[in-house]
N, C-alpha and C positions, 0 to 999 in steps of 0.2 A: 260890387257884388256883398248885396247885404248876409249877415251869418243867419241859417234860418236853424240851425241845430240847438233845439231847446236844452238846457241843463237838467238833468236828471240828478235824484236825489243819490248820494254815497249806498249802496246795497249792503242790508244788513246782513249779516251772515250768522247764523248761530251756533259754528262750528265752536270748538274749542281745543283744536290742534296744537294752540301756541301757549297755552298752557305751561307755566314753570315746571310743574312737577311730573309732566311727563317726560321733560329733556331729563330732568335728576335721574329719573329711573331709567331711564335709557342707559344715563351715565355708569350707574350703579352697576346694571346688569352687564355690562363692557367690560367693567373693572372686574366682575366677580369673572366673567370667562376668561380674562388674560390670564388671571390669577392660576386658574384652574390650568389652563395650556402651559403657564411655566412652571408649574409644579409636576406635570407630566415630565419634564424635560431634567429635573434635579438631580437623580440617579446618574443620568448620563453626564452630569457634570462633577459630581461629588462620588468619586466611585465605592469609598465607602460606605454609600447607602444602597448599593448594588443588588442586596438582598433586600432589600423593600421596595424594589420595583412595583410588585402589584400594587401593594398599600398606595404607594404615590399615584399611580394609574387609577385605583377607585377613587380616589379624594378627589384628582384631576376629573374625571370624568364626571362625577357627582355634582363639581361647582361649574363645569359646562351644560349640562343637563339641567340645573337653577336656574342661570343665568340665562338658557334660551327660553325658559317657563318665564321668566321674567319680563323679558322683551316682547316674547309673543304677546300674553297680557297687556304691555301697555299697549303695544301697535293695535292689538283689536278694541281698544277702548278710545284711543285716537280713530280709529275707522266708524265708530260708534255700534261696536258689536258687545259691548261690555256692559255690567248692569247698571252703572249708574246713567241711565236715560233720564236729564233732569231738564 
């Protein structure tokens, strides 16, 4: 039996989700978030810093918020909702 399926050219896509800069930015966001989480628990490990629990929590919460903003920004750029639509 003869093969009747015609060869079609590869599909060209214009998405740029595989750009390296997105992965680097997401990695940076993850690292910032993890640092924030670990900073939150420093007073639990070092009892001498127990007086500064509020400061460590504040710094940790700020780092987690910054990491979340970076991550959401990158994800929305990947999905095409970013400013750079070229």
